[in-house]
OpenMM code with the backbone's topology and positions (N, CA, C; nanometers):
from openmm import Vec3, app, unit

residues = "UNK UNK UNK UNK UNK UNK UNK UNK UNK UNK UNK UNK UNK UNK UNK UNK UNK UNK UNK UNK UNK UNK UNK UNK UNK UNK UNK UNK UNK UNK UNK UNK UNK UNK UNK UNK UNK UNK UNK UNK UNK UNK UNK UNK UNK UNK UNK UNK UNK".split()
positions = [
    Vec3(2.4673, -2.1485, -4.1514),
    Vec3(2.4346, -2.2786, -4.3136),
    Vec3(2.4875, -2.1635, -4.4565),
    Vec3(2.3201, -2.0402, -4.3964),
    Vec3(2.4128, -1.9610, -4.5579),
    Vec3(2.5021, -1.8838, -4.5463),
    Vec3(2.5823, -1.8946, -4.3934),
    Vec3(2.7420, -1.7861, -4.4376),
    Vec3(2.8033, -1.9212, -4.5378),
    Vec3(2.8140, -2.0327, -4.4876),
    Vec3(2.8934, -2.1873, -4.5458),
    Vec3(2.9165, -2.0897, -4.6732),
    Vec3(2.7799, -2.1088, -4.7945),
    Vec3(2.7500, -2.0803, -4.9357),
    Vec3(2.8024, -2.0056, -4.9760),
    Vec3(2.8016, -1.8328, -4.9217),
    Vec3(2.8056, -1.7528, -4.8997),
    Vec3(2.9610, -1.7023, -5.0873),
    Vec3(3.0291, -1.7130, -5.1311),
    Vec3(3.1113, -1.7187, -5.2832),
    Vec3(3.2344, -1.6769, -5.1707),
    Vec3(3.2146, -1.5761, -5.0770),
    Vec3(3.3824, -1.5119, -4.9950),
    Vec3(3.4188, -1.5923, -4.8155),
    Vec3(3.2963, -1.6789, -4.7884),
    Vec3(3.3169, -1.7400, -4.6941),
    Vec3(3.4446, -1.7537, -4.6763),
    Vec3(3.5027, -1.9253, -4.7629),
    Vec3(3.6643, -1.9239, -4.7214),
    Vec3(3.7129, -1.8459, -4.7126),
    Vec3(3.7848, -1.7591, -4.7571),
    Vec3(3.8843, -1.6104, -4.7041),
    Vec3(3.8100, -1.5348, -4.5852),
    Vec3(3.6574, -1.4900, -4.5509),
    Vec3(3.6193, -1.4714, -4.4772),
    Vec3(3.6520, -1.5750, -4.3342),
    Vec3(3.6709, -1.6909, -4.3784),
    Vec3(3.6594, -1.8230, -4.2472),
    Vec3(3.7749, -1.7812, -4.2448),
    Vec3(3.9336, -1.8229, -4.3083),
    Vec3(4.0940, -1.7932, -4.2990),
    Vec3(4.1225, -1.6761, -4.1597),
    Vec3(4.0490, -1.5406, -4.1905),
    Vec3(4.1171, -1.4369, -4.1445),
    Vec3(4.1604, -1.4279, -4.0076),
    Vec3(4.2128, -1.3748, -3.9527),
    Vec3(4.2054, -1.4476, -3.8003),
    Vec3(4.2525, -1.6045, -3.8111),
    Vec3(4.3494, -1.6480, -3.7800),
    Vec3(4.3921, -1.7932, -3.8101),
    Vec3(4.1788, -1.8725, -3.7765),
    Vec3(4.1414, -1.8298, -3.8385),
    Vec3(3.9845, -1.9055, -3.8775),
    Vec3(3.9415, -1.8239, -3.7221),
    Vec3(3.9255, -1.7674, -3.7285),
    Vec3(3.8836, -1.7599, -3.5940),
    Vec3(3.7571, -1.7255, -3.5575),
    Vec3(3.6801, -1.7048, -3.7117),
    Vec3(3.4933, -1.7349, -3.6931),
    Vec3(3.4960, -1.8927, -3.6748),
    Vec3(3.6029, -1.9349, -3.7874),
    Vec3(3.5467, -2.0977, -3.7988),
    Vec3(3.5205, -2.1858, -3.6109),
    Vec3(3.6192, -2.1549, -3.5769),
    Vec3(3.6398, -2.1635, -3.4051),
    Vec3(3.5234, -2.1799, -3.3107),
    Vec3(3.4437, -2.0241, -3.3646),
    Vec3(3.4043, -1.9390, -3.3331),
    Vec3(3.2157, -2.0766, -3.3636),
    Vec3(3.2502, -2.0464, -3.4826),
    Vec3(3.1066, -2.1565, -3.5144),
    Vec3(3.0704, -2.3004, -3.5020),
    Vec3(3.2524, -2.3720, -3.4396),
    Vec3(3.2316, -2.4738, -3.4072),
    Vec3(3.2117, -2.4901, -3.1984),
    Vec3(3.2817, -2.3730, -3.1851),
    Vec3(3.2813, -2.3933, -3.0022),
    Vec3(3.0737, -2.3422, -2.9789),
    Vec3(2.9864, -2.2767, -3.1048),
    Vec3(2.9067, -2.2792, -3.0221),
    Vec3(2.7646, -2.3862, -3.0793),
    Vec3(2.8701, -2.4994, -3.1520),
    Vec3(2.7922, -2.6906, -3.1211),
    Vec3(2.8099, -2.6990, -2.9968),
    Vec3(2.7185, -2.8096, -2.9660),
    Vec3(2.7331, -2.8680, -2.8852),
    Vec3(2.8531, -2.9226, -2.7281),
    Vec3(2.8681, -2.8929, -2.6101),
    Vec3(2.9547, -2.9410, -2.5192),
    Vec3(2.9347, -3.0722, -2.4848),
    Vec3(3.0365, -3.1197, -2.4405),
    Vec3(3.0943, -3.2325, -2.2989),
    Vec3(3.1804, -3.1938, -2.1669),
    Vec3(3.0788, -3.1541, -2.0778),
    Vec3(3.1084, -3.0570, -1.9094),
    Vec3(3.1095, -2.9162, -1.9721),
    Vec3(3.1202, -2.8775, -2.0951),
    Vec3(3.1469, -2.7172, -2.1063),
    Vec3(3.2578, -2.7795, -2.1347),
    Vec3(3.3229, -2.8075, -2.2130),
    Vec3(3.4261, -2.8205, -2.2483),
    Vec3(3.3843, -2.9254, -2.4752),
    Vec3(3.5063, -2.8020, -2.5006),
    Vec3(3.3936, -2.8651, -2.6420),
    Vec3(3.5950, -2.9719, -2.6866),
    Vec3(3.6030, -3.0680, -2.6678),
    Vec3(3.7145, -3.1978, -2.5931),
    Vec3(3.7408, -3.3113, -2.7747),
    Vec3(3.5991, -3.2274, -2.8242),
    Vec3(3.6703, -3.2747, -2.9741),
    Vec3(3.7477, -3.1609, -3.0703),
    Vec3(3.7269, -3.0387, -2.9919),
    Vec3(3.7697, -2.9019, -3.0742),
    Vec3(3.8904, -2.8868, -2.9955),
    Vec3(4.0203, -3.0225, -3.0168),
    Vec3(4.1960, -3.0188, -3.0019),
    Vec3(4.1905, -2.9357, -3.0811),
    Vec3(4.3738, -2.9119, -3.0973),
    Vec3(4.5074, -2.8099, -3.1179),
    Vec3(4.5050, -2.9142, -3.2791),
    Vec3(4.5086, -3.0764, -3.2249),
    Vec3(4.5306, -3.1497, -3.3845),
    Vec3(4.4512, -3.1349, -3.4418),
    Vec3(4.3282, -3.1319, -3.4156),
    Vec3(4.1650, -3.0711, -3.5179),
    Vec3(4.1926, -2.9508, -3.5885),
    Vec3(4.1892, -2.9244, -3.5495),
    Vec3(4.2792, -2.7524, -3.5515),
    Vec3(4.3933, -2.7057, -3.6431),
    Vec3(4.5104, -2.7599, -3.6265),
    Vec3(4.5456, -2.7723, -3.8127),
    Vec3(4.5579, -2.9012, -3.8876),
    Vec3(4.4883, -3.0133, -3.8828),
    Vec3(4.4533, -3.0675, -3.9560),
    Vec3(4.2967, -2.9638, -4.0737),
    Vec3(4.2158, -2.8896, -3.9611),
    Vec3(4.1237, -2.7493, -4.0485),
    Vec3(4.2137, -2.6864, -4.1263),
    Vec3(4.3374, -2.6524, -4.0560),
    Vec3(4.4279, -2.5102, -4.1108),
    Vec3(4.5071, -2.6030, -4.2309),
    Vec3(4.5130, -2.7054, -4.2227),
    Vec3(4.5889, -2.7739, -4.4090),
    Vec3(4.5479, -2.8717, -4.5054),
    Vec3(4.3965, -2.7754, -4.4639),
    Vec3(4.3226, -2.8670, -4.6114),
    Vec3(4.2606, -2.7824, -4.6320),
] * unit.nanometer
topology = app.Topology()
chain = topology.addChain("A")
for resn in residues:
    res = topology.addResidue(resn, chain)
    for name in ("N", "CA", "C"):
        topology.addAtom(name, app.Element.getBySymbol(name[0]), res)
């Protein structure tokens, strides 16, 4: 969480197609070893905002 309050957090998170953000979310709980909620549709919504 401390990373998210850094002044440069947004700039760093958007790098490499949000690679850090997807890793951050992927380290959260899984369903049967998958991240069923982190679909391409959800990723695209994050990219839009």
